[in-house]
C-alpha positions as CSV (number, residue, x, y, z in Angstrom):
1,M,34.1,74.7,109.2
2,T,36.5,73.1,107.0
3,N,40.4,72.8,107.5
4,E,41.0,75.5,104.8
5,S,38.9,77.9,106.8
6,N,40.8,77.0,110.0
7,N,44.1,77.9,108.3
8,E,42.8,81.4,107.3
9,L,43.9,84.3,109.3
10,E,41.4,86.6,111.2
11,P,41.5,90.3,110.5
12,G,44.5,91.9,112.6
13,E,46.2,88.6,113.0
14,T,49.9,88.0,111.8
15,L,51.6,84.7,111.1
16,C,55.1,84.8,112.6
17,E,58.0,82.4,111.9
18,V,59.2,80.1,114.5
19,W,62.8,81.2,115.5
20,D,65.6,78.8,116.3
21,V,66.6,79.9,119.8
22,T,69.6,77.3,120.0
23,P,72.7,79.1,121.1
24,T,75.0,79.8,118.1
25,E,78.9,79.1,118.2
26,S,80.9,82.0,119.1
27,L,83.6,82.5,116.5
28,P,87.1,84.0,117.7
29,H,87.6,87.6,116.7
30,S,90.8,89.6,116.4
31,R,91.7,92.6,118.5
32,F,93.2,94.2,115.4
33,Y,92.1,94.1,111.8
34,Y,92.7,90.7,110.0
35,L,94.8,92.7,107.4
36,E,96.1,90.6,104.6
37,P,99.8,90.7,103.9
38,V,100.9,91.8,100.4
39,G,102.7,89.3,98.1
40,V,102.9,86.2,100.2
41,G,104.1,83.4,98.0
42,T,105.9,85.8,95.6
43,P,109.3,87.3,95.3
44,M,107.8,90.7,96.3
45,V,106.4,89.7,99.9
46,E,105.9,92.2,102.3
47,S,108.3,92.8,105.2
48,M,107.1,92.6,108.7
49,T,108.1,96.1,109.6
50,S,105.9,97.2,106.5
51,Y,103.0,95.1,107.7
52,I,103.1,96.6,111.1
53,A,103.2,100.1,109.7
54,R,100.4,99.5,107.4
55,L,98.3,97.9,110.4
56,T,98.9,101.0,112.4
57,E,97.8,103.2,109.5
58,A,94.7,101.1,109.1
59,H,93.8,101.9,112.8
60,S,94.8,105.4,112.5
61,I,97.7,105.4,115.4
62,Y,101.4,105.4,115.0
63,P,103.6,102.5,115.6
64,Y,104.7,104.1,119.0
65,T,101.3,103.8,120.3
66,F,100.8,100.4,118.9
67,F,104.0,99.0,120.6
68,R,103.5,100.9,123.8
69,K,99.9,99.9,124.5
70,E,99.5,96.5,122.6
71,L,102.7,94.8,121.7
72,V,105.0,95.6,124.7
73,P,102.6,93.7,127.1
74,L,102.7,90.7,124.9
75,L,106.4,90.5,124.3
76,E,108.7,88.3,126.6
77,F,112.5,88.2,126.4
78,A,114.2,85.5,128.6
79,G,111.2,85.6,130.9
80,S,111.0,89.3,131.5
81,K,108.9,92.1,130.1
82,P,110.4,94.8,128.1
83,D,110.2,98.4,129.8
84,S,109.9,102.0,128.3
85,I,113.7,102.1,128.0
86,W,113.7,99.0,125.8
87,L,111.1,100.6,123.6
88,S,112.9,103.9,123.3
89,N,116.0,102.2,122.0
90,F,114.0,99.5,120.0
91,W,113.9,101.4,116.7
92,H,117.6,101.5,116.4
93,D,117.4,97.6,116.0
94,S,114.0,97.4,114.2
95,S,115.6,95.7,111.3
96,G,115.6,92.6,113.6
97,I,111.8,92.4,113.2
98,N,112.4,91.1,109.9
99,S,115.3,88.9,110.7
100,L,115.7,85.1,112.0
101,T,116.4,86.0,115.5
102,A,114.2,85.8,118.8
103,T,112.9,89.4,118.2
104,A,111.4,88.3,114.8
105,E,110.0,85.3,116.4
106,N,108.3,87.1,119.5
107,M,106.9,89.7,117.1
108,V,105.3,87.0,114.9
109,K,103.7,85.2,117.9
110,S,102.3,88.6,119.3
111,L,101.0,89.9,115.9
112,E,99.4,86.7,115.1
113,Q,97.7,86.7,118.5
114,L,96.4,90.2,117.9
115,T,95.2,89.8,114.2
116,L,94.5,86.0,114.0
117,R,96.5,85.8,110.8
118,S,98.6,82.6,110.6
119,E,101.2,83.4,107.7
120,L,103.0,86.4,109.1
121,R,106.2,84.2,109.6
122,N,106.6,84.5,105.8
123,L,107.2,88.2,106.2
124,T,110.6,87.5,108.1
125,M,113.5,85.2,107.5
126,L,112.6,82.8,110.2
127,H,112.3,80.0,107.9
128,W,116.1,80.3,107.1
129,K,117.2,80.5,110.8
130,H,118.9,77.1,110.7
131,V,120.8,77.6,107.3
132,L,121.7,81.3,107.4
133,S,123.7,83.6,109.6
134,S,122.2,86.8,110.8
135,T,125.4,88.6,110.3
136,N,125.2,91.1,107.3
137,L,121.8,89.8,106.5
138,L,119.6,92.9,106.7
139,W,120.3,96.6,106.0
140,A,120.1,98.5,109.5
141,Q,118.5,101.4,107.5
142,K,115.2,101.7,105.4
143,S,115.8,100.8,101.7
144,W,113.2,101.7,98.9
145,C,113.0,102.0,95.0
146,P,111.3,105.5,94.4
147,M,110.2,104.4,90.9
148,C,108.4,101.3,92.5
149,Y,106.6,103.8,94.8
150,E,105.6,106.0,92.1
151,E,104.4,103.3,89.8
152,W,102.3,101.7,92.4
153,Y,100.8,105.1,93.5
154,R,99.8,105.8,89.8
155,L,98.2,102.4,89.5
156,G,96.4,102.5,92.7
157,K,98.1,99.6,94.3
158,I,99.1,99.2,97.8
159,I,102.2,101.1,99.0
160,Y,104.4,98.9,101.1
161,E,108.0,97.6,101.6
162,P,108.9,94.3,100.2
163,L,111.1,92.0,102.4
164,L,113.5,91.9,99.5
165,W,114.5,95.4,99.7
166,S,115.7,95.0,103.3
167,L,118.2,92.2,102.5
168,K,121.7,93.3,102.6
169,P,123.0,92.0,99.1
170,I,120.3,93.7,97.2
171,T,121.4,97.4,96.4
172,S,119.3,98.1,93.3
173,C,115.7,97.4,92.0
174,G,115.6,94.4,89.8
175,K,112.8,95.8,87.8
176,H,114.0,99.5,87.0
177,N,117.8,98.6,87.3
178,A,117.9,101.6,89.7
179,P,119.8,101.8,93.1
180,L,117.7,101.5,96.2
181,Q,117.7,104.8,98.2
182,Q,118.3,105.1,101.9
183,C,118.1,108.9,102.1
184,C,115.1,111.2,102.0
185,P,115.4,113.0,98.5
186,N,114.0,116.1,99.9
187,I,116.8,118.6,99.9
188,D,116.0,120.2,103.3
189,C,115.6,116.9,104.9
190,K,118.0,114.1,103.8
191,S,117.3,111.9,106.7
192,R,118.1,108.2,107.0
193,S,115.4,106.2,108.6
194,Y,115.6,102.7,110.4
195,P,113.1,100.1,109.0
196,L,110.5,100.9,111.7
197,V,110.3,104.1,113.7
198,S,107.7,105.7,116.1
199,Q,105.9,107.3,113.2
200,S,106.6,105.2,110.2
201,L,104.3,105.2,107.2
202,P,105.1,103.2,103.9
203,G,106.0,105.5,101.1
204,F,106.7,108.6,103.2
205,C,109.7,110.0,105.1
206,P,108.9,109.6,108.9
207,Y,110.7,113.0,109.6
208,C,109.6,115.5,107.0
209,K,106.3,113.5,106.2
210,R,106.7,113.8,102.4
211,W,106.4,111.4,99.7
212,L,109.3,109.3,98.7
213,G,108.3,108.1,95.3
214,Q,110.6,110.5,93.6
215,I,113.3,109.6,91.0
216,A,116.6,110.4,92.7
217,S,118.7,113.2,90.7
218,T,122.1,111.8,91.2
219,D,121.9,108.0,90.9
220,P,125.4,106.2,91.0
221,Q,126.1,104.7,87.8
222,Y,126.6,100.7,87.9
223,E,129.2,98.9,85.6
224,E,127.5,96.2,83.4
225,V,129.0,93.5,85.5
226,D,127.4,94.9,88.5
227,V,123.9,95.3,86.9
228,K,124.0,91.6,85.8
229,W,125.1,90.5,89.2
230,Q,122.5,92.6,91.1
231,Q,119.9,91.2,88.5
232,W,121.0,87.6,89.4
233,V,120.9,88.2,93.3
234,Y,117.5,90.0,93.2
235,N,115.9,87.1,91.0
236,N,117.3,84.4,93.2
237,L,116.5,85.8,96.5
238,G,113.1,86.7,95.2
239,D,112.6,83.0,94.4
240,L,113.9,82.1,97.8
241,L,111.4,84.1,99.6
242,A,108.6,83.1,97.1
243,A,109.4,79.5,98.5
244,T,108.7,80.5,102.1
245,S,104.9,80.0,101.6
246,N,105.1,76.4,100.7
247,L,107.2,75.7,103.8
248,T,105.4,74.5,106.9
249,S,108.4,74.7,109.3
250,P,112.0,76.2,109.0
251,V,114.5,74.4,106.9
252,G,116.4,71.7,108.9
253,Q,119.4,72.2,111.0
254,G,121.7,70.0,108.8
255,R,120.5,70.9,105.5
256,F,123.2,73.3,104.5
257,A,126.0,71.0,105.8
258,D,124.6,68.0,103.9
259,A,124.1,70.1,100.7
260,L,127.8,71.5,101.1
261,N,129.3,68.0,101.4
262,L,127.4,66.9,98.3
263,L,128.8,70.0,96.5
264,I,132.4,69.2,97.6
265,Q,132.0,65.5,96.5
266,T,130.6,66.5,93.1
267,T,133.0,69.3,92.2
268,T,136.4,68.3,93.8
269,N,136.0,64.6,94.5
270,G,135.4,65.3,98.2
271,N,138.5,67.5,98.6
272,A,137.3,70.6,100.9
273,S,140.7,72.4,100.6
274,A,140.5,72.2,96.9
275,F,136.9,73.2,97.0
276,A,137.8,76.4,99.1
277,E,140.5,77.3,96.7
278,E,138.4,76.9,93.7
279,F,135.7,79.1,95.0
280,Q,137.6,81.8,96.7
281,L,136.8,80.8,100.3
282,Y,138.8,80.2,103.4
283,Q,139.6,76.6,104.4
284,T,138.6,77.4,107.9
285,T,135.3,78.8,106.7
286,V,134.5,75.6,104.6
287,S,135.4,73.4,107.6
288,R,133.2,75.4,110.0
289,W,130.4,75.2,107.6
290,Q,130.8,71.4,107.4
291,Q,130.7,71.4,111.4
292,G,127.1,73.1,111.1
293,V,128.0,76.9,111.4
294,N,125.5,78.8,109.2
295,P,126.9,80.8,106.4
296,Q,126.5,84.6,105.8
297,I,124.3,85.3,103.0
298,G,126.8,87.2,100.8
299,L,129.2,84.2,100.6
300,T,126.5,81.7,99.9
301,L,125.2,83.7,97.0
302,R,128.8,84.0,95.6
303,M,129.3,80.3,96.0
304,C,126.0,79.4,94.3
305,A,126.7,81.9,91.4
306,S,130.2,80.3,90.8
307,L,128.5,76.7,90.9
308,G,125.7,77.6,88.7
309,I,122.9,76.7,91.2
310,S,120.3,78.9,92.9
311,P,119.9,79.3,96.7
312,K,116.6,77.8,96.6
313,C,118.2,74.8,95.0
314,L,120.7,74.8,97.8
315,F,118.3,75.1,100.7
316,V,114.9,73.8,99.6
317,D,115.2,71.5,96.5
318,N,115.9,67.7,96.8
319,L,119.5,66.9,97.2
320,N,119.6,64.7,94.0
321,D,118.3,67.6,92.1
322,L,121.0,69.8,93.5
323,K,123.7,67.2,92.4
324,T,122.3,67.3,88.8
325,S,122.1,71.1,88.8
326,C,125.6,71.6,90.0
327,S,128.2,72.1,87.5
328,A,132.0,71.0,88.1
329,T,132.9,74.0,85.9
330,R,133.2,77.2,87.7
331,N,130.7,80.1,86.3
332,T,132.9,83.1,85.4
333,A,130.2,85.4,84.3
334,F,130.4,87.4,87.3
335,V,133.4,89.4,88.6
336,F,132.9,90.0,92.4
337,A,134.5,93.6,92.7
338,K,132.9,94.7,96.0
339,D,133.3,93.2,99.5
340,I,135.5,90.4,97.9
341,I,137.5,88.0,100.0
342,Y,141.0,88.4,98.9
343,H,143.3,85.3,98.7
344,N,146.3,87.0,96.9
345,K,149.7,85.8,97.6
346,F,151.1,88.3,100.4
347,D,153.7,90.8,99.0
348,Y,155.6,92.1,102.1
349,D,157.7,94.7,100.1
350,R,154.8,95.9,98.1
351,A,152.4,96.1,101.3
352,K,155.2,98.0,103.2
353,K,156.0,100.4,100.6
354,S,152.3,101.4,99.9
355,L,151.6,101.8,103.7
356,E,154.6,104.2,104.1
357,L,153.8,106.1,101.2
358,L,150.3,106.6,102.4
359,I,151.7,107.8,105.9
360,Q,154.1,110.3,104.3
361,N,151.7,111.5,101.9
362,P,148.3,111.4,103.6
363,E,145.2,112.0,101.5
364,V,142.4,114.3,102.2
365,P,140.2,113.0,103.8
366,P,142.3,110.1,105.2
367,P,141.1,106.8,104.4
368,S,140.1,104.1,107.1
369,L,142.2,101.0,107.4
370,T,139.4,99.0,105.8
371,K,139.3,101.1,102.7
372,V,143.1,100.8,102.5
373,C,142.9,97.0,103.0
374,R,140.4,97.0,100.2
375,Q,142.6,99.1,97.8
376,L,145.7,96.9,98.5
377,K,143.5,93.6,98.2
378,Y,144.8,92.1,101.6
379,V,142.5,91.2,104.5
380,Q,143.0,93.6,107.5
381,G,144.1,90.8,110.0
382,R,147.2,90.2,108.0
383,L,148.3,93.8,107.7
384,R,147.8,94.3,111.4
385,V,150.2,91.3,112.2
386,Y,153.0,92.5,109.7
387,F,152.5,96.2,110.3
388,P,150.9,97.0,113.5
389,E,152.5,100.4,113.8
390,Y,151.5,101.6,110.5
391,C,147.9,100.3,110.8
392,Q,147.8,102.2,114.2
393,V,148.9,105.3,112.4
394,I,146.4,105.0,109.5
395,S,143.6,104.2,112.0
396,Q,144.6,107.1,114.2
397,Q,144.6,109.5,111.2
398,Y,141.2,108.6,110.4
399,L,139.7,108.9,113.9
400,D,141.4,112.2,114.1
401,Y,139.7,113.4,111.0
402,R,136.3,112.1,112.2
403,A,136.7,113.7,115.5
404,Q,137.6,117.0,114.0
405,K,134.6,116.8,111.5
406,R,132.3,116.0,114.4
407,K,133.6,119.0,116.3
408,E,133.1,121.4,113.5
409,R,129.4,119.9,113.1
410,V,128.8,120.5,116.8
411,Q,130.0,124.1,116.5
412,R,127.8,124.9,113.4
413,I,124.6,123.5,115.3
414,C,125.4,125.3,118.3
415,E,125.6,128.4,116.2
416,E,122.2,127.6,114.5
417,V,120.6,126.9,117.9
418,R,122.0,130.1,119.5
419,E,120.6,132.2,116.6
420,A,117.3,130.6,116.9
421,T,117.2,131.1,120.5
422,Y,118.0,134.7,120.3
423,L,115.4,135.2,117.6
424,L,112.6,133.6,119.8
425,H,113.8,135.7,122.7
426,S,113.8,138.9,121.0
427,K,110.2,138.2,119.9
428,G,109.3,137.7,123.4
429,H,108.6,134.0,123.0
430,Y,109.9,131.2,125.1
431,P,113.0,129.8,123.2
432,G,112.1,126.1,124.3
433,E,113.3,123.0,122.3
434,R,110.2,122.5,120.1
435,G,110.4,126.4,119.0
436,V,114.2,126.2,118.3
437,K,113.8,122.9,116.3
438,K,111.4,124.4,113.9
439,L,113.9,127.3,113.1
440,I,117.1,125.1,112.6
441,K,118.1,122.7,109.7
442,A,120.0,120.2,111.8
443,K,118.0,116.9,112.6
444,G,118.6,115.6,116.0
445,A,120.6,118.7,117.5
446,F,119.3,118.3,120.9
447,K,120.6,114.7,121.0
448,L,124.2,116.1,121.2
449,K,125.3,116.8,124.8
450,E,127.3,119.8,123.7
451,V,124.4,121.6,122.0
452,R,121.9,120.8,125.0
453,D,124.3,122.2,127.5
454,M,124.9,125.2,125.7
455,W,121.3,125.9,125.2
456,K,120.6,125.6,128.7
457,E,123.5,128.0,129.6
458,L,121.9,130.4,127.1
459,L,118.4,130.1,128.6
460,A,119.9,130.8,132.1
461,D,121.8,134.1,130.9
462,L,118.6,135.2,128.9
463,G,116.8,134.8,132.2
464,W,114.6,131.9,131.3
465,K,114.1,129.1,133.7
């Protein structure tokens, strides 16, 4: 028999391959989907609150369930675990997830552990925690551009919320030159939402569950200078957020102080007082910045605009490039009409006359002391020092007005709840909280103690337990 005949298979026989039985390396797997964030490395990078909402949507669960069952066991604050009370109050402060505080740090750490994503820090402001203050950094409410939502929906793109929209200096969309919205456009809802709530879903109102991609019917009109300023802020903050993907660690602690000293040396030959006067800053503010105190983002933007430099140049670029970019001549292209820090010479007689006139002929509704100071272009502290009695009267008038409006609102809601309760009772149905809520327009009615007490008394009078 030849070798060829030995290799031939007999009828009914099968030649099987030899399997490699060496154990394969076990690769790590994530507990939640390896969901990719939107826009990392671009000005429109996604916010962390938006990422959480999309992640929970992908798993067909609500953020409340995700937090209660998955995130809370992983979060740690000062060595203690958050409890159910913490979770119930968490949504009110959910803007901190996008911020540069310990809340954002813990959230990034926990979410990276659950998803095995390594770039989630870019969805927050954590890269800037050593050079920016958390004060007046982010909106407490959710903001969005309805035109962007509508455009993304028509093009089949992912619906999400960019981190740029959550920054407080941003009040309009740089692409559409339209103001960002913070109130549901549906006429029977009009609710405001926090950046993340128990039933958040990008592009939809968490309360009425309807689409937010609608053009608002009554948009405030911006003056030309405001449009230019917003466009400048939008573009430069976008460049700053885009730069985070190239940073391997947060910007250094002393970076802003070093850059500030260089700017003072370049523009006013090292004279900090002259620098403060030139760029409408308090001398104490500049002094504290030199000592290492982080600046608020609004003042930083105005200083950069006046100097003709970008925030990215201030915080990220080489200091030599900063010196080259800086111009000793102040940029007068912008007139800061809102939230301006006033440095007018104090006119005692003018201020006294204005306050007396306001008290003798009160406006309806009465303005707050903050609004009065803005109209007179004086800081509130100065008016309180010179005219404490007048300031007290103005503040009290405003507080009394607010109290009266609240009383009227409570009475109106109580009447709605009373009518709904009687209606359900007349039909033989138990007038419970859920049933009453469906019949009234007021949102959060049962959060008011007066309303809840009245409702309970009414149930007792009607014979319901």
